[in-house]
N, C-alpha and C positions, 0 to 999 in steps of 0.2 A: 427151887430145885436142888434136890439133891445130889452131892457132888460124887458121890458112890455110882451110882445110878449115871450119872453122866459120863464118869471113866469105863463102866462096861460098855457105854453107848460105842466111846471111840475105839475102845478094843476092838467090839464086833464088827464095826466098818473097818478098820485097818486090817483083822484078819480074813474076812469076808465069809463068818464063820459064827456060829454059838459055840458048836464043841469046843473049836480051837480056841475062842475066847473063854469059855469056860476052863480049858483046863491051863491057860496064859494065866488067870486070875485068882485058880484054885478052889472055883465053885463049880456045883453041879452044872451041865446044860439046862436043867427046869430051872436052876433059880436065875441063871443069866435072861432065862427066858420071862420068868416072871419080874425081874428088874427090869427088861426095858419094856414090858407092857405097862409097870409103873411108872416109868417115865413117858410114854405115849398119854394114860391117862392122864397124869399132871397137866402136859403139854395142850392134851385135847386133839392130837393129831396122830396120824401114822408118821413115825419115822425112817422105817425099814422094807424094803420086800425081802418076802421071806423066801422065795426059790428064783433067783439066786439068792443072796444075800445080800443086798445095796441098798443105798440110804435113798427114798425119795426126795422129793425136791424139799420139802419141809427139813429134813435129816442132813441133807448137801449144807442150806443156810446153817441149821445148829452146829454141826462142824464146821463152821465159819469161826462160831464164837466159844467153842469149847474147848478148843486148844489155848485161846487164851485165858480163859477160865480157869482150867486147870494149871494151867502156869504160873499163874498170879497166885492162885492157893499155894501152889507148892514153893514158891519163891515165898510167902507169908510165913509159911512154914519154917522154913529152914532159916531166915532171918530171925524168929524167936529162940532156936535154938543154937543158933551161935550166941547169941546176947546171953543164954543161960549157961552156957560152957566155959568150963576151968581151961585158960589160954594152950591154943593148941602148940604142938612142937613137931608138928606135920603142917603140909601144904600139899594139896593136890590141885595141879594146874589143868585143867580141859584147854585141845588146843585144835584146832583143822589143820591139816596136813600143812597148807599153804601158810597160814598165818605163823606156825613155827618157824618157818622158811624166809617168813619175808620180814621179819620184825629188824633185821637189821640194817645198817647203810651203804652196802654195797653195792655200787653200778657194774653192773657184767652184761656183755655180749649175748646174743643167744648163740649156741654150739651148730657149727657146720653152717652158719647162712648169716645172713642180714644182719648188722646190729641193730640191739635192741634198746633204744636210746633210753632212759630210765631215770628218775628222779625218786629221792624219799625224800619222805619232807617229817619234819615234829624230831628230827634227833633220836628215835627209837633206839634202845639196843634190841642186839640181838636174845632170843629167847635162853640160849645156851651162855651168853657173856652176863646177862640180868641172874642167872641162877648160880654161878660163879659168884656173883658178890651178894649174893641173899646166903652161900654157905660162909663167905668170910665175915658177914655179921651175926649169923648163928649156926656157927659152928654143927652143932646136935642136930639140927631139924631134920627131918624124915622126908623126901620129896617124890611125889610120884607126878607123871605128864601120861596123861591120858590123851590117847587122838581120835578124832569122831566128826562127823559132819557137823555144819553149823547149826543145824536146829538140835542135834542131841548134843554138843557143848552146850547150848545156852541150855535147854533141859537139864545136865547134869549141875551148872549153876546155880539154878530156880531150886532144883529139888535137895540143895548143898550138899552135893555129893562130889561137887569141884570148889575150891575155895574163889577162884576166878578163871577165865577161861581166853581166849584170845580166838577170834572168829573174822572171816574175812569176808570179801567181795567185792560187787562193782558197784561203784556209785560215781555221781559227778563229781569235779574234783571239789574238796572242801565239805560237803554233804554226808550227812549219816548213815548207815545201813539201814535197812527195815528196820523198826520196833520190834525187840526182844522182851514182850511182857515187860513187866516193873522193874527190870535190869536197869544198873546205870552202865552205860557206855561212852568208852572215850577213845577217840582216836587215835593212833601211835605210830603207824605208817601209811604212807601213802606211795605207789610208784604207778609207770606206765605201762599199758596191756600189750602182747604184742598175740599178732594170732600165728598158730605152729602148725608150719605146712610141711608134706615132703620136697625131696628136693626138687624134684620134677613136676610138680604144681603149677600150672599155667601162672598162680600169682606169685610165686617164689622171686622173682625179678623185681619184684615192686619195691618200693621204700616206703609203703605205706597203706592201707588199704583202709575204705570206708563199710561198717557192719550193715548198714542196709542194703548195700549191695549181692550181701552175701545169704539172703534169707531165706533160699533155695539150694542151699548147697549142702552138703553131707556133713554133719555135724554129729560130733562124740557128747555124749550128754554123760558128765560124771560128777555128779553133786557131792560125792564125798570126798572130791580133792579139788576140781578147779570149779568157778562158777558154773554154778549150773544155767541151761538154757532157759529157765524161767527170768533169770536174771537179766539175759539178753534181752532178751524180750522188752522186759520192763524198761531198759535201759533205753532201747532204740526204740521203742514205742510203736511197735507194729506185731502181728502175727508170723509166722513163720518159723524159724530156725530147730527146724523138727530133726529129733535124732535118726542119723545110720544106724548107730550100735548105741548101747548103755553101758557105761562100765559101771561096777555097783563097789568098785576096789578104790583104797585111798593111797596107792602108790603112786609117787607123781611119774617115775619113772616108765614104769608100765604104761600110763597113759601117753607119753610122749612117744611109747615105742609104736602104740596103735596109730597116733597119728603122723606119724614117720612113713608108717605103712600105707598109709591111705586110705584107712578106714573113714575118718570124717575131721574135720577141724577141730579145734578148743584154744580157748583163749588162758592166758598162765601169767604172773606178771613178767616186768620186764627185767626185774633185779635177778630173777633165778638164771643161772648156767649149767644144762646139764650135757655130758657128754653123750653124741648121737647123730646120725647124721637127717640132718632137717633144715630146716631156715624157718626166723620169727620174724613177721614184718609186723610194725609200728601199726597199732588200730587210733587213727587220730580223728574220726569222726563215727558214733558222737565223742564228745572230750569228758572219756572217762578215766578214771584209774581201779586201782586194784586197792582197796582199801582193808588196812588190819582195825581192828577194837579192841578194848582190853575190856570185859563186858565182870560185874560183878553188885553182890548184893552188899549189905551192908558189913564192912569192914572194921574188926576191934582194931583199936590204937596197936600199935609196935607189936602186932601179930602177924604172923610169917607171909600171910597174904597179903597184910595193908604194905610191907617192906617190898615183898616183891613187885606189888604193883606200881610204887614209887619208882622201883627200878627201871620197869618196862616203861 
């Protein structure tokens, strides 16, 4: 299977358009159509409905494999590039918003409401403190910090666009986050999880909540900053948890403001404390944590990325 054809297929599905895919990839629309036809001929099945442009059942199945195939190819290319390059004087860190904010050891209470009991394990240093330590060891290193959603950060690291990444998500205590291709991953922090509510919400006086009782509640889906609803469905092992509002930004304060105004519920790590009129209630069932993991490909000894990884 030609990876160039596979990448074109994934782009067409993502954009739901042959012409938009052609513009993004730098091809003509005819060339994109020819590549999709060649892939369908190779696999001996129709992958896309043309009007509207949607994946067929076979195309949906291929899409499940395509992301991991392309991810591993990008990771292999990036690893070989790092092996042949001279030692870098720069380090680029990719991070999800909550991973950057949740790798310290501070325990805090939710602002304006119930105490948010938290436990952080692993003795992780915060990102800011780790970067200060790197500066002390390598005063001339140039540092870039990129913020994005979990999948985006993993893709940056796999492609070599970031040297290391910090990602976060929900997991059972001690469990790892879902596998991210061939990248190495190590846990650096775990914290309790709280539900963010308006002050006048019926659950605002509760000491704790069960997520299974909130399947049909109004939720905010904010995959760029908070655990996405797909993660909640995964850890509760049930359907439901449908979004009343989707937030596509990466600003935690904006998400909390939406939750405080009653637009829907959201989950955040109990270690965070922000100003605002809201209540945070501990999640005790299922027994889950907000987990932060450091992800990377092959790290060269004594490189800025390797030193920063050790500090984190």
